[in-house]
C-alpha positions in Angstrom: 4.3 2.3 -20.4 2.9 0.0 -17.6 -0.4 1.0 -16.1 -2.4 -0.3 -13.2 -5.5 -2.5 -14.0 -7.6 0.5 -13.1 -5.9 2.9 -15.6 -5.9 0.2 -18.3 -9.6 0.0 -17.9 -10.0 3.8 -18.1 -7.8 3.8 -21.2 -9.9 1.2 -22.9 -13.0 3.5 -22.5 -11.3 6.4 -24.2 -12.4 6.7 -27.9 -10.0 7.1 -30.8 -9.8 10.6 -32.5 -10.5 12.4 -29.2 -8.9 15.4 -27.4 -8.8 14.4 -23.8 -8.5 16.4 -20.6 -7.0 14.1 -17.9 -8.0 15.8 -14.6 -5.6 15.1 -11.8 -3.2 13.4 -14.1 -0.4 13.1 -11.5 2.7 12.0 -13.5 0.9 11.8 -16.9 1.2 8.0 -17.1 -2.3 7.7 -18.5 -1.8 10.5 -21.0 1.4 8.9 -22.3 -0.3 5.6 -22.6 -3.2 7.1 -24.5 -1.1 8.9 -27.1 1.0 5.8 -27.5 -1.8 3.3 -27.9 -4.9 5.1 -29.2 -5.5 6.4 -32.7 -5.2 10.2 -33.2 -5.6 11.1 -29.5 -4.2 14.2 -27.9 -4.2 15.0 -24.2 -4.1 17.9 -21.8 -2.7 16.6 -18.5 -3.8 18.8 -15.6 -3.2 18.8 -11.9 -3.6 21.3 -9.0 -0.1 20.6 -7.6 3.1 21.8 -9.3 5.3 18.9 -8.1 3.6 16.1 -10.0 3.3 18.4 -13.1 7.1 18.8 -13.1 7.5 15.0 -13.2 4.8 14.8 -15.8 6.6 17.3 -18.0 9.9 15.4 -17.6 8.2 12.1 -18.5 6.5 13.6 -21.6 9.7 15.3 -22.9 11.8 12.2 -22.4 9.4 10.2 -24.5 9.0 12.9 -27.2 5.3 13.5 -26.7 5.4 17.2 -26.2 3.3 17.9 -29.3 0.6 15.5 -28.3 0.4 16.2 -24.6 0.1 19.6 -23.0 0.5 20.1 -19.2 -1.6 22.6 -17.3 -1.8 23.6 -13.7 -5.5 24.0 -12.9 -8.4 23.0 -10.6 -10.8 20.5 -12.1 -12.4 21.3 -15.4 -12.8 25.1 -14.9 -11.9 27.0 -18.1 -10.7 24.0 -20.1 -10.1 24.8 -23.8 -13.2 24.5 -26.0 -11.6 21.9 -28.3 -11.5 19.3 -25.5 -14.3 16.7 -26.2 -13.5 14.1 -23.6 -12.7 14.3 -19.9 -11.1 11.7 -17.7 -11.3 11.9 -13.9 -9.7 8.9 -12.2 -8.4 8.0 -8.7 -10.5 10.4 -6.7 -13.4 10.0 -4.3 -16.9 10.0 -5.6 -17.9 13.1 -3.8 -15.0 15.1 -5.3 -15.7 13.8 -8.8 -19.4 14.7 -8.5 -18.4 18.2 -7.4 -16.1 18.6 -10.4 -18.9 17.5 -12.8 -21.5 19.7 -11.2 -21.4 22.6 -13.7 -23.0 22.3 -17.1 -21.2 25.3 -18.4 -17.8 23.5 -18.0 -19.3 20.5 -19.9 -20.8 22.3 -22.9 -18.3 20.9 -25.4 -17.7 17.6 -23.7 -19.1 14.6 -25.6 -17.6 11.8 -23.4 -17.1 11.6 -19.7 -14.9 8.8 -18.2 -14.6 8.6 -14.4 -13.2 6.0 -12.0 -14.3 6.8 -8.4 -13.1 4.7 -5.5 -16.3 5.2 -3.5 -19.7 6.9 -3.5 -20.7 5.2 -6.8 -24.3 6.2 -6.4 -23.5 9.9 -6.1 -21.3 9.8 -9.2 -24.0 8.1 -11.3 -26.5 10.8 -10.2 -24.1 13.6 -11.0 -23.6 12.2 -14.5 -27.3 11.8 -15.3 -28.2 15.2 -13.9 -25.7 16.8 -16.3 -27.7 15.2 -19.2 -25.3 12.4 -20.0 -26.2 8.7 -20.3 -24.1 5.8 -19.1 -23.0 3.5 -21.9 -20.5 1.3 -20.1 -19.5 0.5 -16.5 -16.9 -1.9 -15.1 -16.0 -2.8 -11.5 -12.2 -3.1 -11.2 -10.4 -4.7 -8.2 -7.0 -3.2 -8.2 -4.4 -3.6 -5.4 -7.2 -4.8 -3.1 -9.2 -1.6 -3.8 -12.5 -1.4 -5.6 -13.1 1.1 -8.4 -16.0 1.7 -10.7 -15.1 2.9 -14.2 -17.9 4.7 -16.0 -18.2 5.9 -19.6 -21.0 8.3 -20.4 -22.0 10.1 -23.6 -23.8 13.5 -23.9 -27.5 13.6 -24.5 -30.5 11.2 -24.4 -32.6 10.9 -21.2 -31.8 7.8 -19.2 -33.7 6.2 -16.3 -31.3 4.2 -14.2 -31.1 2.4 -10.9 -28.4 4.5 -9.3 -27.4 1.7 -6.9 -26.6 -0.8 -9.7 -26.3 1.4 -12.7 -25.7 -0.7 -15.9 -23.8 -3.5 -14.1 -24.8 -7.1 -14.6 -24.6 -9.8 -12.0 -22.8 -12.1 -14.4 -19.4 -10.5 -14.0 -17.1 -11.9 -11.3 -15.9 -8.5 -10.1 -19.5 -7.3 -9.8 -20.4 -10.4 -7.8 -17.4 -9.9 -5.6 -18.1 -6.3 -4.9 -21.7 -6.7 -4.0 -21.1 -9.8 -1.9 -18.4 -7.9 0.0 -20.8 -5.0 0.5 -23.4 -7.3 2.0 -20.8 -8.8 4.3 -19.7 -5.3 5.4 -23.3 -4.3 6.0 -23.8 -7.5 8.2 -20.8 -6.6 10.3 -22.0 -3.0 10.8 -25.4 -4.4 11.8 -23.8 -6.6 14.4 -22.1 -3.7 16.1 -24.9 -1.1 15.6 -27.1 -0.5 18.7 -30.7 -1.6 18.1 -32.0 1.9 18.9 -30.8 3.0 15.4 -33.9 1.6 13.8 -33.9 3.6 10.6 -30.2 3.0 9.9 -30.6 -0.7 10.6 -33.6 -0.9 8.3 -31.7 0.8 5.5 -28.8 -1.7 5.7 -31.2 -4.6 5.8 -33.1 -3.4 2.8 -29.9 -2.7 0.9 -28.8 -6.3 1.5 -32.2 -7.6 0.4 -31.9 -5.5 -2.8 -28.4 -6.8 -3.5 -29.5 -10.5 -3.0 -32.3 -10.0 -5.5 -29.9 -8.4 -8.0 -27.3 -11.2 -7.7 -30.0 -13.8 -8.1 -31.4 -12.1 -11.2 -28.7 -13.6 -13.4 
C-alpha cells in the first residue's frame, strides 16, 4: 500500500495496540496501511460522503481486512464508539479540524490525537491545548508542493506553548523552508498592501521579526 509522504508521517505517529478512528478516511488507504504495518491496530474508517466509503469498503474487502477495519458514514467524531482511543484527522483545513475537536464530550475516551492540517496551524494547536491535551511531537511535511503540519498530542498534563512555533525546532530543513517561505510571502503582501493599513502591516512585520529570531535560535 503506497501512501503519500504526508500520510506516511501520520502513520508513523499512530501507536501500536490502538483502536483508531480515521476521520474523513476517503478510500481507507491510511486505515489499510495501519492494520498492515502496525502491531495490533484496528481502525474505524469514517467519511461524510457515501461514494468514497463504497470505494473504501471495496478496497478493504479485496485485501481481506474486514475484521480489522470497520467503515462508518458519519460527521466528524460525534458519537464514535467508546472503545476508540486514538483519532486521526488528516487532509483538512485547520479551522475545520479545530471545529471537529471542539467538544470535550466527544474526546472523553481519546488518549491520542493525530492531526495533519494544511493551514491555520496556530488555531489547531490552540484547539488541542484547550481540550486538555499536550503536544508530544510535530513535523512539517512538504508533500506535492503543499505544506502540512502533523501533530501528535496525548491526553492530560497542562502545557504552556508558543502557538506560532509549537514544539518545532529550527534545525529541521522542512521547518526552515516553511518559515522562510512564510517570511517571503509576508514581504510580498507588505509590498502590495497600502500603507494606510498600519495595524496589519505592523503585525506582518512583527511576525517576520519573530520568525527571524526563531530561525537564528538554532
